[in-house]
C-alpha positions as CSV (number, residue, x, y, z in Angstrom):
1,X,30.5,0.8,20.0
2,X,33.4,-1.0,21.5
3,X,34.3,-4.4,20.0
4,X,34.6,-7.2,22.6
5,X,36.6,-10.3,21.9
6,X,35.6,-13.5,23.7
7,X,38.5,-15.5,25.0
8,X,36.5,-18.0,27.1
9,X,33.0,-19.4,26.7
10,X,32.0,-18.1,30.1
11,X,32.8,-14.6,29.0
12,X,29.8,-14.6,26.6
13,X,27.3,-13.5,29.2
14,X,29.5,-10.6,30.3
15,X,30.0,-9.4,26.7
16,X,26.3,-9.6,25.9
17,X,25.4,-7.7,29.1
18,X,27.9,-5.0,28.2
19,X,26.3,-4.6,24.7
20,X,22.8,-4.5,26.2
21,X,23.9,-1.8,28.7
22,X,25.3,0.3,25.8
23,X,22.1,-0.1,23.8
24,X,19.9,0.9,26.7
25,X,22.0,4.0,27.4
26,X,21.8,5.1,23.8
27,X,18.0,4.4,23.8
28,X,17.6,6.7,26.7
29,X,19.3,9.5,24.8
30,X,17.2,8.8,21.7
31,X,13.9,8.8,23.7
32,X,14.8,12.1,25.5
33,X,15.7,13.7,22.2
34,X,12.7,12.6,20.1
35,X,10.2,13.3,22.9
36,X,11.1,17.0,22.8
37,X,10.6,17.2,19.1
38,X,7.5,15.0,19.1
39,X,5.7,17.5,21.5
40,X,6.7,20.4,19.3
41,X,6.3,18.8,15.9
42,X,3.5,21.1,14.8
43,X,4.9,24.3,16.3
44,X,8.4,24.8,14.9
45,X,9.3,26.0,11.4
46,X,12.5,24.4,10.2
47,X,12.8,27.0,7.5
48,X,12.5,30.0,9.8
49,X,15.0,32.4,8.2
50,X,17.5,29.7,7.6
51,X,18.9,29.6,4.0
52,X,20.2,26.1,4.4
53,X,16.8,24.7,5.3
54,X,15.1,26.6,2.5
55,X,17.6,25.2,0.1
56,X,16.9,21.6,1.2
57,X,13.3,21.6,2.3
58,X,10.1,22.4,0.5
59,X,8.2,23.2,3.7
60,X,9.2,23.8,7.3
61,X,6.7,21.9,9.4
62,X,8.3,18.8,11.0
63,X,4.9,17.0,10.8
64,X,1.7,17.4,8.9
65,X,-1.7,15.8,9.7
66,X,-3.4,14.0,6.8
67,X,-7.2,13.9,6.3
68,X,-9.0,10.6,6.2
69,X,-8.4,8.6,3.0
70,X,-11.1,7.5,0.6
71,X,-9.8,5.5,-2.4
72,X,-13.2,5.0,-4.0
73,X,-13.2,5.4,-7.8
74,X,-9.4,5.4,-8.0
75,X,-7.0,3.1,-9.9
76,X,-3.6,2.5,-8.4
77,X,-0.8,0.5,-9.9
78,X,2.1,-1.1,-8.1
79,X,5.2,-2.5,-9.7
80,X,7.8,-4.9,-8.2
81,X,10.5,-7.1,-9.6
82,X,12.1,-10.3,-8.5
83,X,15.7,-11.4,-9.0
84,X,17.8,-14.6,-8.7
85,X,21.4,-15.0,-9.8
86,X,23.9,-17.8,-9.7
87,X,27.6,-17.8,-10.5
88,X,28.7,-21.0,-12.3
89,X,31.9,-22.1,-14.0
90,X,32.1,-19.7,-17.0
91,X,28.4,-18.7,-16.7
92,X,26.6,-15.9,-14.8
93,X,22.9,-16.9,-14.7
94,X,20.3,-14.2,-14.0
95,X,16.6,-14.6,-13.7
96,X,14.3,-11.6,-13.4
97,X,10.5,-11.0,-13.4
98,X,8.6,-7.7,-13.1
99,X,4.8,-7.5,-12.6
100,X,2.4,-4.6,-12.5
101,X,-0.6,-5.1,-10.2
102,X,-3.5,-2.7,-10.8
103,X,-6.1,-2.2,-8.0
104,X,-9.4,-0.6,-9.0
105,X,-11.5,0.8,-6.1
106,X,-15.2,1.0,-6.6
107,X,-17.2,3.8,-4.9
108,X,-18.6,1.2,-2.5
109,X,-15.1,0.2,-1.4
110,X,-14.8,-3.1,-3.4
111,X,-11.4,-3.8,-4.8
112,X,-10.6,-5.7,-8.1
113,X,-7.2,-6.6,-9.3
114,X,-5.6,-6.8,-12.7
115,X,-2.1,-7.8,-13.7
116,X,0.3,-6.9,-16.5
117,X,1.8,-8.5,-18.5
118,X,-0.3,-11.3,-16.8
119,X,-0.7,-13.0,-13.5
120,X,2.0,-15.5,-12.9
121,X,4.1,-14.3,-15.9
122,X,7.1,-16.4,-16.7
123,X,10.5,-14.9,-15.8
124,X,13.3,-13.9,-18.1
125,X,16.6,-15.7,-18.2
126,X,20.0,-14.1,-19.1
127,X,23.3,-15.9,-19.3
128,X,26.6,-14.0,-19.4
129,X,29.3,-16.2,-20.9
130,X,32.2,-13.8,-20.7
131,X,34.6,-13.2,-17.8
132,X,33.3,-10.6,-15.4
133,X,34.3,-9.6,-11.9
134,X,32.1,-10.5,-8.9
135,X,31.4,-6.8,-8.4
136,X,30.3,-6.3,-12.0
137,X,28.2,-9.5,-11.9
138,X,26.3,-8.0,-8.9
139,X,25.8,-4.7,-10.8
140,X,24.7,-6.4,-14.0
141,X,22.1,-8.5,-12.2
142,X,20.7,-5.5,-10.5
143,X,20.5,-3.5,-13.7
144,X,18.6,-6.4,-15.4
145,X,16.0,-6.3,-12.6
146,X,15.7,-2.5,-12.8
147,X,15.5,-2.6,-16.6
148,X,12.5,-5.0,-16.5
149,X,10.8,-3.0,-13.8
150,X,11.2,0.3,-15.8
151,X,10.0,-1.3,-19.0
152,X,6.8,-2.7,-17.3
153,X,6.3,0.7,-15.6
154,X,6.4,2.5,-19.0
155,X,4.2,0.1,-20.9
156,X,1.5,-0.5,-18.3
157,X,0.6,3.2,-18.4
158,X,-0.8,2.8,-22.0
159,X,-2.7,-0.4,-21.2
160,X,-4.0,0.4,-17.7
161,X,-3.9,4.2,-17.0
162,X,-3.8,4.9,-13.3
163,X,-4.0,7.9,-11.0
164,X,-1.0,6.7,-9.2
165,X,1.9,4.5,-10.2
166,X,3.9,3.1,-7.3
167,X,7.3,1.5,-7.8
168,X,8.8,-0.7,-5.1
169,X,12.1,1.1,-4.5
170,X,13.6,4.5,-5.4
171,X,12.5,6.3,-8.6
172,X,16.1,7.6,-8.9
173,X,19.1,5.7,-10.2
174,X,21.1,4.2,-7.4
175,X,24.8,4.7,-6.7
176,X,25.3,1.0,-6.1
177,X,24.3,0.3,-9.7
178,X,26.8,2.7,-11.2
179,X,29.6,0.9,-13.1
180,X,33.1,2.4,-13.5
181,X,33.8,4.4,-16.6
182,X,35.9,1.5,-18.0
183,X,33.4,-1.2,-17.2
184,X,31.8,-3.4,-19.9
185,X,28.5,-2.5,-18.3
186,X,28.6,1.2,-19.5
187,X,26.2,0.5,-22.4
188,X,23.9,-1.4,-20.1
189,X,23.8,1.5,-17.6
190,X,23.2,3.9,-20.5
191,X,20.1,1.9,-21.5
192,X,18.8,2.2,-17.9
193,X,19.3,6.0,-17.9
194,X,17.3,6.1,-21.1
195,X,14.5,4.1,-19.5
196,X,14.3,6.5,-16.5
197,X,13.9,9.3,-19.0
198,X,11.1,7.4,-20.7
199,X,9.4,6.6,-17.5
200,X,9.3,10.3,-16.3
201,X,8.2,11.5,-19.7
202,X,5.4,8.9,-19.9
203,X,4.1,9.7,-16.5
204,X,4.0,13.4,-17.3
205,X,2.3,12.7,-20.7
206,X,-0.4,10.5,-19.2
207,X,-1.0,12.7,-16.1
208,X,0.0,9.8,-13.8
209,X,1.5,10.6,-10.4
210,X,4.8,8.6,-10.1
211,X,6.1,7.6,-6.6
212,X,8.7,5.2,-5.2
213,X,8.2,3.3,-2.0
214,X,11.5,2.6,-0.2
215,X,10.7,-0.3,2.1
216,X,13.7,-0.4,4.4
217,X,15.5,2.9,4.0
218,X,18.8,3.3,5.8
219,X,19.1,7.0,4.9
220,X,20.2,9.5,7.5
221,X,20.2,12.5,5.1
222,X,17.4,14.3,7.0
223,X,19.2,13.7,10.4
224,X,22.3,15.3,9.0
225,X,20.3,18.3,7.9
226,X,18.5,18.5,11.3
227,X,21.9,18.4,13.1
228,X,22.9,21.5,11.2
229,X,19.6,23.3,11.9
230,X,19.0,22.6,15.6
231,X,21.6,25.0,17.0
232,X,19.8,27.8,15.2
233,X,16.3,26.6,16.0
234,X,17.1,26.3,19.7
235,X,17.8,30.0,19.7
236,X,14.4,30.8,18.1
237,X,12.2,28.3,20.1
238,X,12.4,28.3,23.9
239,X,10.5,24.9,23.9
240,X,13.6,23.3,22.4
241,X,15.8,24.3,25.3
242,X,15.4,20.9,26.8
243,X,17.5,19.5,24.0
244,X,20.6,21.0,25.6
245,X,20.3,18.6,28.5
246,X,19.8,15.3,26.6
247,X,23.0,15.0,24.6
248,X,21.1,15.4,21.3
249,X,24.2,15.3,19.2
250,X,24.8,11.7,20.2
251,X,21.2,10.8,19.5
252,X,21.4,12.4,16.1
253,X,24.4,10.4,15.1
254,X,22.8,7.1,16.2
255,X,19.4,7.2,14.4
256,X,18.2,6.7,10.9
257,X,15.6,9.0,9.4
258,X,12.9,6.2,9.4
259,X,13.4,5.5,13.1
260,X,13.4,9.2,13.9
261,X,10.0,9.7,12.2
262,X,8.6,6.6,13.8
263,X,9.1,8.3,17.1
264,X,8.0,11.7,15.9
265,X,5.0,10.9,13.7
266,X,1.6,9.4,14.8
267,X,-0.4,7.3,12.4
268,X,-2.0,9.5,9.8
269,X,0.8,12.0,9.7
270,X,3.6,12.7,7.3
271,X,6.9,14.5,7.6
272,X,8.0,17.7,5.9
273,X,8.9,17.5,2.3
274,X,12.7,17.5,1.4
275,X,14.3,18.0,-2.0
276,X,16.1,15.1,-3.6
277,X,17.3,16.8,-6.7
278,X,19.9,18.5,-4.4
279,X,22.0,15.4,-4.7
280,X,25.3,14.6,-3.3
281,X,28.3,14.4,-5.7
282,X,28.0,10.6,-5.9
283,X,24.3,10.7,-6.5
284,X,24.8,13.3,-9.3
285,X,27.3,10.9,-10.9
286,X,24.7,8.2,-10.8
287,X,22.0,10.5,-12.4
288,X,24.4,11.9,-15.0
289,X,22.8,11.9,-18.4
290,X,19.2,11.5,-17.2
291,X,17.6,14.6,-18.6
292,X,14.3,14.1,-16.8
293,X,16.0,14.3,-13.4
294,X,17.8,17.5,-14.4
295,X,14.7,19.4,-15.5
296,X,12.1,18.1,-13.0
297,X,11.7,18.2,-9.2
298,X,12.0,15.0,-7.2
299,X,11.0,15.2,-3.6
300,X,10.8,12.9,-0.6
301,X,8.9,12.5,2.6
302,X,8.1,10.0,5.3
303,X,4.5,8.9,6.1
304,X,3.3,6.7,8.9
305,X,0.4,4.6,7.7
306,X,0.5,1.8,10.3
307,X,0.5,1.9,14.1
308,X,3.2,-0.8,14.7
309,X,5.5,-0.2,11.7
310,X,8.1,2.3,10.7
311,X,7.1,5.1,8.3
312,X,7.5,4.7,4.6
313,X,10.0,6.7,2.7
314,X,8.3,8.0,-0.4
315,X,9.9,9.6,-3.4
316,X,7.7,11.6,-5.8
317,X,8.3,13.0,-9.2
318,X,6.8,16.5,-9.4
319,X,5.9,17.5,-13.0
320,X,7.0,20.8,-14.4
321,X,4.9,23.8,-13.2
322,X,3.2,21.7,-10.4
323,X,3.3,22.6,-6.7
324,X,5.3,20.0,-4.8
325,X,3.0,20.3,-1.7
326,X,-0.1,19.7,-3.8
327,X,1.4,16.6,-5.5
328,X,2.7,15.1,-2.2
329,X,-0.7,15.6,-0.6
330,X,-2.4,13.8,-3.5
331,X,0.1,10.9,-3.3
332,X,-0.2,10.8,0.5
333,X,-4.0,10.4,0.4
334,X,-3.7,7.5,-2.0
335,X,-1.3,5.5,0.3
336,X,-3.0,3.2,2.7
337,X,-2.2,0.1,4.7
338,X,-4.7,-2.6,5.6
339,X,-2.5,-3.9,8.4
340,X,-1.5,-2.2,11.6
341,X,1.8,-4.1,11.6
342,X,2.8,-3.5,7.9
343,X,2.9,0.0,6.4
344,X,3.3,-1.1,2.8
345,X,0.4,-0.2,0.4
346,X,-1.6,-3.3,-0.4
347,X,-1.0,-3.0,-4.1
348,X,2.8,-3.2,-3.5
349,X,2.4,-6.3,-1.3
350,X,0.4,-8.0,-4.1
351,X,3.0,-6.9,-6.7
352,X,5.7,-8.4,-4.6
353,X,3.9,-11.7,-4.3
354,X,3.5,-11.9,-8.0
355,X,7.0,-11.0,-8.9
356,X,8.9,-12.9,-6.2
357,X,11.2,-15.7,-7.4
358,X,12.2,-18.6,-5.1
359,X,15.4,-20.7,-5.1
360,X,13.6,-23.7,-6.4
361,X,13.1,-21.7,-9.7
362,X,16.8,-21.3,-10.0
363,X,17.5,-25.0,-9.0
364,X,15.1,-26.2,-11.8
365,X,16.7,-24.0,-14.4
366,X,20.2,-24.9,-13.3
367,X,19.5,-28.6,-13.5
368,X,17.9,-28.3,-16.9
369,X,20.9,-26.3,-18.2
370,X,23.4,-28.9,-16.9
371,X,21.5,-31.7,-18.6
372,X,21.6,-29.8,-22.0
373,X,25.3,-28.9,-21.7
374,X,26.1,-32.5,-21.0
375,X,27.9,-32.0,-17.7
376,X,26.8,-33.2,-14.2
377,X,25.5,-30.3,-12.1
378,X,28.5,-30.5,-9.7
379,X,30.8,-29.7,-12.6
380,X,29.3,-26.3,-13.1
381,X,29.2,-25.4,-9.4
382,X,31.9,-23.3,-7.8
383,X,34.1,-24.9,-5.1
384,X,32.4,-23.0,-2.2
385,X,29.1,-24.7,-3.1
386,X,30.8,-28.2,-3.2
387,X,32.4,-28.0,0.2
388,X,31.6,-31.0,2.5
389,X,28.5,-30.5,4.6
390,X,27.5,-27.5,2.5
C-alpha cells in the first residue's frame, strides 16, 4: 500500500479517503476469491494427485463438518502464563506466573473448577544483575514465562490427569525465543528444549491429548501452500474457473490463514489438517535438539467455534502409531465456546484470568525493591521513564 505524507492539516481527509478506497478495493477481491472456495469447500480435494499437497497436508478436504459436542464426563485442563518485565539501571526485573485450570464436566452438564498449583498463586520474581542487550532481555523474559508454563503443564498431569491438556499458545518452540549461538542465554534455551521433551513424553505416558491454542495467529503458511496448489486445482475442477476472473493472486497475498478460514468455514466446521513437522529452516533451528519433535507428528488446523469470531489455530501432538485424523477429531470435539463473540475455550479464558499480571503488581515490587536498596525509585528508572509529562 502506498505511503502518503501529510504536508498540511487539511490533507488528512484526502489521505484517509485514499486509504479507505484501497481497503475497499482489496476487500472486494478477497470476498470474490473466498466466496468461490466457500461454495466448493466440501467438493474439492486439495491432495488430488498433487505430491506437494500430500507432503504438506494430512487430508485433502478444505472443510470438515463436526458433530455436536458433549463434554459430559470429561476433564479438560487449560494452562496460561502471565509476564511483566521492567528494565532498571543495572537490573532486569521479570515477574511470571503460570496457572493450570481444570474443568470437570459432569454428565448432567455441571462444571466444577480446580486450580494448580492453587487459585491466585503468587508470581515468581527473577532479577538479572549483569549487562544484557535489550534484545536478549526480551528473549530471556519470554523464556522465563515459557519455562514456568511448561513446568506446570508437566506436573499437573500427575496431580490432575485430564483427557485434554490445552496450552495457551504454540506447543512448538518459537523462532522469536531462539538466542544466537554466542548468547549468554544458550543454557537457558537448552533447559526449555529439555522441558518440551518432558512435556511430550509425559503426555504420551499419561495418554493425555496435548494441544496448543494460538489466539491471534498471523500465519500465512496455508495461504502460501494454497497459492501453489490452485493453478493445478483449477485444471481439475471446473467450479473453480471463476477464480480466473477475480485476481485471486492478489487476494492470496493479502490475507492471513485465520481470516481466510473465517470466510470459508461456518461455525461447527474445521479446516483440513496440515503438517507442522515439515518446518521451515528457521523453525528447524528453533526445534534443534528437541528429540520429541523429531520423532513425533505435530499437526495443525483451524476450527470455527464462534459465530462472530475468527477461527482458532490449533496445534496437536500426535503420539506415535496414532492416526492424526482420529486425534484431531477427538481434540476438535472437546473444544467449545460459550460465547458467540469469543472463540476461546472457557478453560483457557479462566486460566488467563488466573495467570494475568497487571502493572500495579510490578509497581508494588519495584517500590519495595527501591526501598530495600536505599535509593529513591527515580534513581533506578531509565531516562525515557523520567521525561517531563511522561
